[in-house]
C-alpha positions as CSV (number, residue, x, y, z in Angstrom):
1,M,-55.2,201.5,101.1
2,S,-55.6,198.7,103.7
3,S,-53.2,195.8,104.2
4,A,-56.1,193.5,103.0
5,A,-56.3,195.4,99.8
6,L,-52.5,195.0,99.3
7,A,-52.6,191.3,99.9
8,I,-55.1,190.4,97.2
9,E,-53.4,191.5,94.0
10,P,-53.2,188.6,91.6
11,A,-49.9,187.1,90.5
12,S,-50.0,188.9,87.1
13,P,-48.1,192.2,87.7
14,T,-49.9,194.2,85.0
15,P,-53.6,194.9,85.2
16,L,-55.6,194.7,82.0
17,L,-57.1,198.0,83.0
18,E,-56.3,200.3,85.9
19,L,-58.0,203.5,87.2
20,R,-56.0,205.7,89.5
21,G,-57.3,208.5,91.7
22,I,-60.6,208.9,89.8
23,S,-62.9,211.8,91.1
24,K,-66.2,212.9,89.7
25,E,-68.5,215.6,91.1
26,F,-72.1,216.6,90.3
27,P,-73.9,219.7,91.6
28,G,-74.3,219.0,95.3
29,V,-72.8,215.5,95.2
30,K,-69.2,214.1,95.1
31,A,-70.0,210.9,93.3
32,L,-66.3,209.6,93.3
33,D,-63.5,210.7,95.6
34,D,-60.0,209.6,94.7
35,V,-61.0,206.0,93.7
36,S,-58.4,203.5,92.4
37,F,-59.5,200.3,90.8
38,A,-57.8,197.5,88.8
39,V,-59.0,194.7,86.7
40,F,-56.8,191.7,85.8
41,P,-57.2,189.3,82.8
42,G,-59.6,186.5,83.3
43,E,-61.1,187.5,86.6
44,V,-64.5,188.2,88.0
45,H,-64.1,191.3,90.1
46,M,-67.1,192.0,92.3
47,L,-68.0,195.6,93.0
48,L,-70.1,196.1,96.1
49,G,-71.7,199.0,97.9
50,E,-75.0,200.5,98.8
51,N,-77.1,202.5,96.3
52,G,-75.4,205.9,96.0
53,A,-72.0,204.5,97.0
54,G,-70.5,205.4,93.6
55,K,-70.5,202.0,91.8
56,S,-72.5,203.0,88.8
57,S,-70.7,206.4,88.6
58,L,-67.3,204.5,88.5
59,M,-68.6,202.2,85.8
60,K,-69.9,205.1,83.7
61,V,-66.4,206.7,84.0
62,L,-64.9,203.4,83.0
63,C,-67.1,203.1,79.8
64,G,-66.7,206.8,78.9
65,A,-70.3,207.8,79.6
66,Y,-69.0,210.2,82.3
67,R,-65.7,212.1,82.0
68,A,-63.6,212.0,85.2
69,D,-62.8,215.3,86.8
70,A,-59.4,213.9,87.9
71,G,-57.5,210.7,87.7
72,E,-55.6,208.5,85.1
73,F,-56.3,205.4,83.1
74,Y,-53.9,202.6,82.2
75,H,-54.5,199.8,79.7
76,E,-52.0,196.9,79.9
77,G,-49.6,199.3,81.7
78,N,-49.9,202.1,79.1
79,K,-51.5,205.4,79.9
80,V,-54.7,205.9,77.8
81,A,-57.5,208.4,77.6
82,I,-61.2,207.4,78.2
83,S,-63.2,210.5,77.5
84,S,-66.0,209.0,75.4
85,T,-67.8,205.7,74.9
86,A,-65.9,205.3,71.6
87,D,-62.6,205.4,73.5
88,A,-63.8,202.6,75.9
89,Q,-65.1,200.4,73.0
90,K,-61.7,200.6,71.3
91,L,-60.2,199.2,74.5
92,G,-62.7,196.4,74.5
93,I,-64.9,197.6,77.3
94,A,-68.6,196.8,77.2
95,V,-71.2,197.5,79.8
96,I,-74.6,196.0,80.6
97,F,-76.4,198.6,82.7
98,Q,-79.2,197.7,85.0
99,E,-81.5,200.0,83.1
100,F,-81.6,198.7,79.6
101,S,-80.4,200.8,76.6
102,L,-82.5,198.9,73.9
103,V,-84.6,200.5,71.2
104,P,-88.1,199.0,71.7
105,R,-89.4,199.2,68.1
106,L,-86.3,197.6,66.6
107,D,-85.9,193.8,66.5
108,I,-83.4,191.8,68.6
109,A,-80.8,191.5,65.7
110,Q,-81.0,195.3,65.0
111,N,-80.5,196.0,68.7
112,I,-77.5,193.7,69.0
113,F,-75.6,195.3,66.1
114,L,-77.0,198.8,66.3
115,G,-74.3,201.2,64.8
116,R,-72.3,198.1,63.6
117,E,-74.8,196.8,60.9
118,P,-73.3,194.7,58.1
119,K,-73.6,196.6,54.8
120,G,-75.6,195.2,51.9
121,R,-74.5,195.0,48.3
122,I,-76.4,198.2,47.4
123,P,-74.9,201.3,49.0
124,G,-76.9,202.6,52.0
125,T,-78.5,199.2,52.7
126,I,-78.1,196.6,55.4
127,D,-77.4,192.9,54.8
128,R,-80.5,191.6,56.5
129,R,-79.6,187.9,56.1
130,K,-76.2,188.4,57.6
131,I,-77.4,190.4,60.6
132,L,-80.0,187.7,61.4
133,A,-77.5,184.9,61.1
134,D,-74.9,186.8,63.3
135,A,-77.6,187.5,65.9
136,R,-78.6,183.8,66.0
137,R,-75.0,182.8,66.5
138,V,-74.5,185.3,69.4
139,L,-77.8,184.3,71.0
140,G,-76.8,180.7,70.7
141,T,-73.6,181.3,72.7
142,I,-75.6,182.5,75.7
143,G,-78.2,179.8,75.3
144,F,-81.0,182.2,74.4
145,D,-83.3,180.4,71.9
146,I,-85.5,183.1,70.3
147,D,-86.2,184.4,66.8
148,P,-83.8,187.4,66.3
149,S,-86.5,189.2,64.2
150,T,-88.7,189.6,67.3
151,T,-89.1,193.3,68.2
152,V,-87.8,194.2,71.7
153,D,-91.1,195.7,72.8
154,K,-92.6,192.2,72.8
155,L,-90.0,190.9,75.2
156,G,-90.3,190.6,79.0
157,V,-87.7,192.1,81.3
158,A,-85.7,188.9,81.6
159,Q,-85.6,188.5,77.8
160,Q,-84.5,192.1,77.4
161,Q,-81.6,191.5,79.8
162,M,-80.5,188.5,77.7
163,V,-80.5,190.7,74.6
164,E,-78.3,193.3,76.5
165,I,-75.8,190.5,77.3
166,A,-75.8,189.3,73.7
167,K,-75.2,192.8,72.6
168,A,-72.1,193.1,74.8
169,I,-70.8,189.7,73.8
170,S,-71.1,190.6,70.1
171,Q,-68.6,193.4,70.7
172,N,-65.8,191.0,71.5
173,A,-65.4,192.7,74.8
174,R,-62.2,192.0,76.8
175,I,-63.7,193.8,79.8
176,L,-67.4,193.2,80.5
177,V,-69.2,195.2,83.1
178,M,-72.4,193.6,84.5
179,D,-74.7,195.7,86.7
180,E,-77.0,193.4,88.5
181,P,-77.3,191.1,85.5
182,T,-79.4,188.4,87.3
183,A,-81.9,190.8,88.8
184,A,-84.6,189.8,86.4
185,L,-83.5,186.4,85.4
186,S,-85.0,183.0,86.3
187,D,-83.0,180.3,88.1
188,R,-82.4,178.6,84.7
189,E,-81.4,181.8,83.0
190,T,-79.1,182.6,85.8
191,E,-77.4,179.2,85.5
192,L,-76.9,179.8,81.8
193,L,-75.4,183.2,82.6
194,F,-73.0,181.7,85.2
195,A,-71.9,179.1,82.6
196,L,-71.3,181.8,80.1
197,I,-69.2,183.8,82.6
198,A,-67.1,180.7,83.2
199,R,-66.5,180.4,79.5
200,L,-65.6,184.1,79.1
201,K,-63.2,183.8,82.1
202,A,-61.4,180.9,80.5
203,D,-61.0,183.0,77.3
204,G,-59.2,185.7,79.3
205,V,-62.2,188.1,79.5
206,S,-62.3,190.2,82.6
207,I,-65.7,190.8,84.2
208,V,-66.6,193.6,86.6
209,Y,-69.7,192.3,88.4
210,I,-72.0,194.6,90.5
211,S,-74.4,192.6,92.7
212,H,-76.4,192.9,95.9
213,R,-76.8,189.1,96.1
214,M,-74.3,187.6,98.5
215,A,-74.6,184.1,97.0
216,E,-73.4,185.4,93.7
217,V,-70.5,187.3,95.2
218,F,-69.1,184.2,96.8
219,A,-70.0,181.8,93.9
220,L,-68.5,183.9,91.2
221,G,-66.0,186.4,92.7
222,D,-62.2,186.2,92.4
223,R,-61.8,189.6,94.1
224,I,-64.1,192.0,95.8
225,T,-63.9,195.8,96.0
226,V,-66.2,197.6,98.4
227,M,-67.3,201.2,98.0
228,R,-69.0,203.6,100.4
229,D,-69.9,207.3,100.0
230,G,-67.9,207.6,96.7
231,R,-64.7,206.1,98.2
232,R,-63.0,202.8,97.8
233,I,-63.2,201.2,101.3
234,D,-61.3,198.0,100.9
235,G,-60.4,195.0,98.6
236,V,-60.7,191.4,99.8
237,R,-60.9,187.9,98.5
238,P,-64.1,186.0,99.0
239,A,-62.3,183.3,101.0
240,D,-61.1,185.9,103.6
241,V,-64.4,187.5,104.5
242,T,-67.9,186.6,105.7
243,P,-71.2,188.0,104.3
244,D,-71.7,189.9,107.5
245,Q,-68.3,191.5,107.3
246,L,-68.9,192.6,103.8
247,V,-72.2,194.2,104.8
248,R,-70.5,196.0,107.6
249,M,-67.9,197.3,105.2
250,M,-70.6,198.4,102.7
251,V,-72.9,200.3,105.1
252,G,-70.6,201.1,108.0
253,R,-73.0,199.5,110.4
254,N,-74.4,196.1,111.3
255,V,-77.4,195.0,109.2
256,D,-79.9,192.2,110.0
257,M,-80.1,190.2,106.7
258,T,-82.8,187.9,107.9
259,Y,-85.6,190.5,107.5
260,P,-87.3,189.6,110.8
261,R,-91.1,190.2,110.9
262,N,-93.8,190.4,113.5
263,F,-96.1,187.8,112.0
264,A,-99.7,188.4,113.0
265,D,-101.3,185.4,114.8
266,K,-104.6,186.2,113.0
267,P,-104.9,188.5,110.0
268,G,-107.6,191.1,109.7
269,E,-110.6,191.4,107.5
270,L,-110.6,190.5,103.8
271,L,-109.4,193.4,101.8
272,L,-108.8,191.9,98.3
273,E,-110.7,189.0,96.7
274,V,-109.9,187.9,93.2
275,K,-112.3,185.4,91.7
276,G,-111.7,183.5,88.4
277,L,-109.7,186.3,86.9
278,S,-108.5,185.9,83.3
279,S,-106.9,188.4,80.9
280,S,-105.7,188.4,77.3
281,T,-102.2,188.7,78.7
282,G,-102.2,184.9,79.4
283,I,-103.4,184.6,83.0
284,S,-106.4,182.3,83.6
285,D,-108.8,181.5,86.5
286,I,-106.8,183.4,89.2
287,N,-108.2,183.1,92.7
288,I,-106.4,185.2,95.4
289,E,-107.3,186.5,98.8
290,V,-105.4,189.2,100.7
291,R,-106.3,190.3,104.3
292,R,-105.4,193.4,106.2
293,G,-102.3,192.9,108.3
294,E,-100.6,190.3,106.1
295,I,-98.0,190.2,103.3
296,V,-99.0,187.6,100.7
297,G,-96.3,186.4,98.2
298,L,-96.9,185.8,94.5
299,C,-94.0,183.7,93.2
300,G,-93.1,181.4,90.3
301,L,-90.6,181.4,87.4
302,V,-90.1,184.5,85.3
303,G,-92.8,184.5,82.7
304,S,-95.3,182.5,84.9
305,G,-97.8,185.5,84.8
306,R,-97.0,187.2,88.2
307,S,-96.7,190.7,86.9
308,E,-99.7,190.2,84.6
309,V,-101.9,189.4,87.7
310,A,-100.6,192.6,89.5
311,R,-101.4,194.7,86.4
312,A,-104.9,193.2,86.0
313,I,-105.8,193.9,89.7
314,F,-104.6,197.5,89.3
315,G,-106.6,198.0,86.1
316,A,-103.5,198.4,83.8
317,D,-104.5,195.4,81.7
318,A,-108.0,194.6,80.5
319,V,-109.8,191.7,82.3
320,T,-111.7,189.2,80.1
321,S,-113.5,187.4,82.9
322,G,-113.7,187.1,86.6
323,E,-114.1,189.8,89.3
324,I,-112.0,191.8,91.7
325,I,-113.6,192.8,95.0
326,F,-111.6,195.4,97.0
327,D,-112.7,196.5,100.5
328,G,-116.1,194.9,99.9
329,K,-116.9,196.5,96.5
330,A,-116.3,195.2,93.0
331,I,-113.9,197.2,90.9
332,S,-112.9,197.2,87.3
333,G,-111.3,199.3,84.7
334,E,-108.8,202.1,85.2
335,P,-105.6,202.5,87.3
336,D,-106.9,205.9,88.4
337,L,-110.0,204.3,89.9
338,A,-107.9,201.6,91.6
339,A,-105.6,204.3,93.0
340,R,-108.5,206.4,94.3
341,R,-109.9,203.3,96.0
342,G,-106.6,202.7,97.8
343,I,-104.6,200.2,95.6
344,A,-101.0,201.0,95.0
345,L,-98.8,199.4,92.3
346,I,-95.0,199.6,92.7
347,P,-94.0,198.3,89.2
348,E,-90.9,196.3,88.4
349,S,-89.8,198.8,85.7
350,R,-89.7,201.9,87.9
351,K,-88.2,204.3,85.2
352,S,-90.8,203.7,82.6
353,E,-93.8,203.1,84.8
354,G,-93.2,204.5,88.2
355,L,-91.5,207.9,87.9
356,A,-91.6,211.2,86.0
357,L,-87.8,211.2,85.5
358,L,-87.4,214.9,84.6
359,R,-89.4,216.1,87.6
360,S,-88.0,216.7,91.2
361,V,-88.0,214.2,94.0
362,S,-90.7,216.3,95.7
363,D,-93.0,216.3,92.7
364,N,-92.8,212.6,92.4
365,L,-93.5,212.0,96.1
366,V,-96.7,214.1,96.1
367,V,-98.1,213.4,92.7
368,S,-100.3,210.4,93.8
369,A,-101.6,212.3,96.9
370,L,-102.6,215.7,95.4
371,K,-106.4,215.3,96.2
372,K,-105.5,214.1,99.7
373,L,-103.0,216.8,100.4
374,F,-104.8,219.7,98.7
375,P,-108.6,218.9,98.9
376,S,-109.4,222.6,98.0
377,G,-107.7,222.1,94.6
378,L,-105.1,224.8,95.5
379,F,-101.5,223.6,95.5
380,D,-99.6,224.6,98.7
381,Q,-95.8,224.5,98.1
382,R,-95.0,224.5,101.9
383,S,-97.3,221.6,102.5
384,A,-95.8,219.7,99.6
385,Q,-92.3,220.4,100.9
386,R,-93.2,219.2,104.4
387,T,-94.6,215.9,103.0
388,S,-91.7,215.2,100.7
389,D,-89.1,216.1,103.4
390,S,-90.8,213.8,105.9
391,L,-90.8,210.9,103.3
392,I,-87.2,211.5,102.4
393,R,-86.2,211.2,106.1
394,Q,-88.5,208.2,106.7
395,L,-87.2,206.2,103.7
396,R,-83.6,207.4,103.9
397,I,-83.7,208.6,100.3
398,A,-80.1,209.7,99.4
399,T,-80.7,213.1,97.6
400,P,-79.0,216.5,98.1
401,S,-82.5,218.0,98.4
402,A,-86.2,217.4,97.5
403,R,-85.6,219.6,94.5
404,Q,-83.1,217.2,92.9
405,T,-84.3,215.7,89.6
406,V,-85.4,212.1,90.4
407,G,-83.7,210.7,87.2
408,L,-80.3,211.6,88.7
409,L,-80.8,209.4,91.8
410,S,-79.4,205.8,92.0
411,G,-81.8,202.9,91.2
412,G,-82.5,202.0,94.8
413,N,-83.3,205.6,95.8
414,Q,-85.6,205.9,92.8
415,Q,-87.4,202.8,94.1
416,K,-87.8,204.4,97.5
417,V,-89.4,207.4,95.8
418,V,-92.0,205.2,94.0
419,I,-92.9,203.6,97.3
420,G,-93.0,207.0,99.0
421,K,-95.5,208.5,96.6
422,W,-98.0,205.7,97.5
423,L,-97.3,206.2,101.2
424,A,-98.3,209.8,100.8
425,A,-101.5,208.8,99.1
426,G,-102.5,206.6,102.1
427,S,-103.0,203.4,100.1
428,K,-104.5,200.3,101.8
429,L,-103.2,197.6,99.5
430,F,-99.6,197.8,98.2
431,I,-98.7,195.6,95.2
432,F,-95.0,195.3,95.1
433,D,-93.5,193.9,91.8
434,E,-89.9,192.9,92.6
435,P,-89.5,195.7,95.3
436,T,-85.8,195.0,95.9
437,R,-84.6,194.7,92.3
438,G,-81.4,196.6,92.2
439,I,-81.6,197.6,95.8
440,D,-78.6,197.2,98.2
441,I,-78.6,195.0,101.3
442,G,-79.0,197.9,103.8
443,A,-81.9,199.3,101.9
444,K,-83.6,195.9,101.5
445,S,-83.9,195.6,105.3
446,E,-85.3,199.1,105.5
447,I,-87.9,198.4,102.7
448,F,-89.0,195.2,104.4
449,A,-89.2,196.9,107.8
450,L,-91.4,199.6,106.1
451,I,-93.7,197.0,104.5
452,D,-94.0,195.3,107.9
453,R,-94.9,198.6,109.5
454,L,-97.5,199.2,106.8
455,V,-99.3,195.9,107.4
456,A,-99.0,196.2,111.2
457,E,-100.9,199.5,110.9
458,G,-103.8,197.8,109.0
459,A,-102.7,197.9,105.3
460,A,-102.0,194.8,103.2
461,A,-99.3,193.8,100.7
462,L,-99.1,191.5,97.7
463,M,-95.5,191.0,96.9
464,I,-93.9,189.5,93.8
465,S,-90.3,188.5,94.1
466,S,-87.9,186.2,92.1
467,E,-85.8,185.9,95.3
468,Q,-87.4,182.9,97.0
469,V,-85.5,183.6,100.3
470,E,-87.4,187.0,100.4
471,I,-90.7,185.3,100.0
472,C,-89.9,182.8,102.7
473,H,-88.6,185.3,105.2
474,V,-91.1,188.1,104.7
475,C,-94.5,186.7,103.6
476,D,-97.2,185.3,105.8
477,R,-98.2,182.9,103.0
478,A,-97.8,182.7,99.2
479,Y,-99.4,181.7,95.9
480,V,-97.2,180.0,93.4
481,M,-97.9,180.6,89.7
482,R,-97.1,178.4,86.7
483,E,-97.9,179.1,83.0
484,G,-100.5,181.8,83.8
485,R,-102.3,179.9,86.6
486,I,-102.2,179.5,90.3
487,A,-100.3,176.2,90.8
488,G,-100.7,176.1,94.6
489,H,-101.0,178.0,97.9
490,L,-98.4,177.7,100.7
491,T,-99.2,178.6,104.3
492,R,-96.6,180.0,106.6
493,S,-95.5,176.6,107.8
494,E,-95.3,175.2,104.2
495,L,-93.4,178.3,102.9
496,T,-90.0,176.9,101.9
497,E,-87.8,177.5,98.8
498,E,-88.1,173.8,98.0
499,N,-91.9,173.9,97.9
500,I,-91.9,177.1,95.8
501,V,-89.6,175.5,93.2
502,R,-91.5,172.2,93.3
503,L,-94.9,173.9,92.5
504,G,-93.4,176.4,90.1
505,M,-91.6,173.8,88.0
506,H,-93.9,170.8,88.2
507,H,-95.2,169.8,84.8
508,A,-97.4,166.8,85.7
């Protein structure tokens, strides 16, 4: 342990929870290697590291989802066992994972109190009135104004995240683990979350907070633990370190966080033209142009209709009026048709829409390029292997082999696989919906460098991002959406965070 790590222990001598010498191994991967980690009462403890560094594995051990191969647990100084989720819950540990654990067909109230439902007067029944009232109370504490009888499958990603937070709060957790909790939240929802964290802290709740956003680390963090390659690298206080130093600790190398681009003086020919596009999903009269050699941003508040536009262009949602002209020809209808024509959609929800989780990395990488790679219709294992191995190297996908099940990879590496399958297909237009959600800082630079290379070689990109700094640094220009419509268009010189917010929030 470094001298910096020794110097940051809080005044309280006894941690609320302490993990000592935790190790965890999977076939071909040492996920955790002799990791020690302590959480003190009423602190926000930031946990940083690249995807695959071991953060999620450590948190899964903490909450009992994984059983540690070696190591000890101490709660308020007393040795305890955490070998199941029930053990962790008894100790007041609750986790909000980046990938949600909600039941889509149940309503919000049922999801919040799943397994803890209040019993009705008749044996075997649930007190429906009480569960709704309790859910309203919990939702109110986090500032989420919604009918608790709404089924989860009707909610957007941001709203589902809020339900996950409400679920954790309802368990009276004393240690709350948050894995990228703001990844899908709007600025307003993020403010509410930060206010909630301040209240929880004041009540003595400890929060372990995993984030790739430096602003959050320095705004919220009391202490920072950095992990790399399954090991604890160091512990520091935010006041004693710079963002660049943290990045260096995380990745073991210097990383350019400005996402530099070679902006084209003059973009190429028109590749995508959207005219008067409307859909039953709530978008109306959408007009967009994307040219070869440029990255066009699509931004606005969560719920403004950005993803709906992407889905309509790709053919995933039915269009009620308007037309989509791609590479000089009108297209409509099915995602398969759009994919064959050269349109790629990298969706926000990669697990449910972007990957076959039970298949190998190799299978996922070649699935969109089968006709291109095997025009005869005969599958060639060696050719598939060469393609997948090349993409794994190109995208720096952290996997023991191409045969690894893709569902076992970290979130960031899964995202790389989704991008890789469209690279293999030779797509011309890449529609990125939150391409860096849950991706670490080092990988973000790589993703943006990749997108830049794609457009430099004649492709085009339409990029949706809730991180305005990404839009400003990466995009040639951007459309701003509000309430299902295009609220304005910003050229390169006009593209500032202020202008995005002004257009996205204006209600005149």
